[in-house]
N, C-alpha and C positions, 0 to 999 in steps of 0.2 A: 556634947560639945564638939564641934567639927574641927580635926588636927589640922594645921597650917597646910600639909601636903594632903588631902585625902578628907572623905566625909565623917562623921560622925561613925567610930569601928561597933558599937552595938546595934544602927542602923544599917550601916553598909553590911555588916553579915548576916542583917536577915533579910536582905535583899538579895546578896550572895548565894545564899544556900537556901532562898524560896520558903522562909520557916512563915511570914508573914504574904504569902499574894493573895492578891484581892479579884475575887469575879465578880464582880460588879456589872460589867462591862466584857462579855466575849470576846470582843473585836478587840480585844487592848488588855496588854500584858506587858511583862515585865523583857520578855524576850523579843517585841515587837519595838517598845520604845529602844533597847537599847539597839537593837538593826538598826534605824534609824538613826538613831546619835551616831555608830558608828559611819553611815555610810556620810553622811555632815559632816564627819571630821577629817574623813579619807579626802571629802572633795575641797575642804576649805580650810583644815585647821582645826587643830582643838579650839586656838582663839575665838574660831565663830559658831563654838558651839553654847547653847543656853536652852533653858527645859522650852522657853518659848520657840527659837527655831525647829526644834526639834517636835514639838507640836503642830505647829506647822505642816511640817513634812506629813503629818500623817492625818492631820485633815480635823485635829480633834482641840480645846479647848487646854489653855496652860495649866490650867488645875486638877484636868484630869488625870496626867501626868502623875500628882504630887499624892495619889491616891495609892499608886503603884513605887515610885521612889520617894525618898525624902525630899533630893535638889541634888543638884550639876557636883556638886563633889560627890555623892555617891552614886551618882549615875557613872561618870570618870571610872570609878572602880569599877563597876559593874564592867563598863565596856572593855577596861582590861583583861579583866578575866574570862570574858567571854572571846576574844581573837586568841588568846594564850589556849584555846580548842581547836586550834586549825593547824597545827604543828602537825605535821605525820609522825610516826611512833612507829616505824616495824620491829618486831623482832626479831629477824635474823640480818646483822649488818655484816658486812665483810669489813677486815681491816686491823680485827681485836678493838679492844679501847680506843686508840688513835681512830679507827675509822668512826666507831659509832660516836668520839667526841666531833669530827669531822660534820661527820651527820648531823649534829645540833649542832653548828655552829651555819651549817647553812640554812637549815630551815631556821632557825631564828633572824636571819640576816632577810632573808626572803617576807619573815612576819613584818618586820619591821621597815621594809620595801614598801612594801601593801598598807600600812598602816603608821605613814611618818610620825603621825600623831604622839607616839608609845615615845618617842625619844623627848617627847618635852613632858611625860610625866616621870619624875621623882620614883628612881628607883630604891629607896634606903628603906622604906617601908612597906614590903610586902600585901598586896591583895590577897587577902586570906580567901579565896574563893576555891568552888572545886576544881575549875579548868587550872588554876595556878598550883593547886596541888598534885593533882594530876602530871600534869609536867614536871613540875619538880621531881617528882617519884622518879619519874621515867627516865628523866636526863641524870639522875643521880645514877640509874643503871647502869650509865656509860663506862663507869671507874669502880664499881663494886665490884670487890672481890680482887682485886689487880694487889692488895698489898700497901692499899692506903688509911688510916684513921678518917673516921666521920667527920671529925674537923676539916679533912684535909680533901676527902672529898667533896665537901660543899666550897671550899677557898680554890680547886681545881676548877667546877661549875661557874661559880663566880668569874674566874681567869677568863676562861671560855668569851663566857655571853660579856665581859666588859668589851672584850677587841670587837666581838661583833656590835655593840652598841656605838663604839667609834668610829667604827666602819661605816655603819652606816649611815651615822653623821655624816662624813663626811658627802655621801652618795646624795643622797636626800639635800644637802648644802649646795650641792655642784647642780641638783635637778633644778631645785628652786633657782640657783641663780641663772642656768639656762632659760626659765620660764620669766624672768621679770627683765634681762638682758634682751631674748630673743635672739642673743648668740649662741652656739656651741661653743665645747672649749676650744674646738678646732677652727671655727671662725676669728675666735675671741683674740687667741694665738696670730693667728694671721694676720691682724688688725693693727693689734699691737709690734708687731715683728718688726717693720720699719725703720719703725722709732727706738725699739731695743737696740738694733744693726749700728745706729749712731751715734748710741750712749756706753752700750755695752763696752768694756774692752778686754777682752779675754787675755792678756797679759795682766792685767790686772787683779785679774779672777780665774786664775789657769785650772783648778781645779775644779769650779763653778764650771769653766766652759768644758772643759772635757765629762764631766760626768752629766752635765746638763745635757747636751749633744747626744751623749750615747744613751740616755733615759729615754729622752724625745723621741730617738730612731727606734727604738726596740716598743714604745708606746705607740705612739705618736702624737703624744701628749706630751708636756710637762706631768702627766698625775696621769696613775690610771685606778681609778676604785679596783677594780676587779683583782689584780695583779695587788695590789696594797694591803687586800682583803686574804687574799690565799697564803699569800709569803709573811704575811704576820702572823698568821693562825700554826701555820709551819713553824715557826718559831716558838710559838707558847705551845707548841704539843712535843717540842724539842725541850724545852726547859719539862714541863710534865712527866720527860719522858728518864728525865734525870733525876728527878725525885722517886718515882718508880723504881728505878733499878737500883736508889740507896735504899729502899728497903729492903733488899733482896740478897 
């Protein structure tokens, strides 16, 4: 039975770990199907994904896909696992555990910006595939041996990844808004400025006027996604550092 936010666990795991790989057609397999599905989702979003659309991209009949992957839900799970294998995993990262977690955060942010549809996949049920397992194992290594319990290590990693996901969501929303409106953030604010100047009273909202002007001058806009990601990550790491120090 398929779950609410994913495919049937047993069937999904069989595809993820390739225990039931079919070889009837040499020109078609799970990897090729997944690559086409990822390209489609990257271009048009997860909502555009269907077994038929993927089959059309591959130039095969839709039923050919079902001999390799049971359905769309299982396909999405395998797509998630496939792209998790893209993150860089250097052995030597300078800066101790803070440097290692920063590297993890930046790689995950880049991953979500390359594949925005990942933000539409719920994360509370992990995709238990080989790439996800390898990525999790590597990322836990960033905080292994620094005095945290195993549960704290998992919680720290999830905290960092939650910040990454939230920051990536804002960046993706901004990009989609620009695409829909045809206006950059700077162009949108320029269009709004004349009307805002008429209705906004800085004497009524003095703190907002002062802080908003200062932020706008520094960022060149009301919001800077790159700054927000970096600033937030540093504050998250500061909190983790307090926890690490308490263990010493």
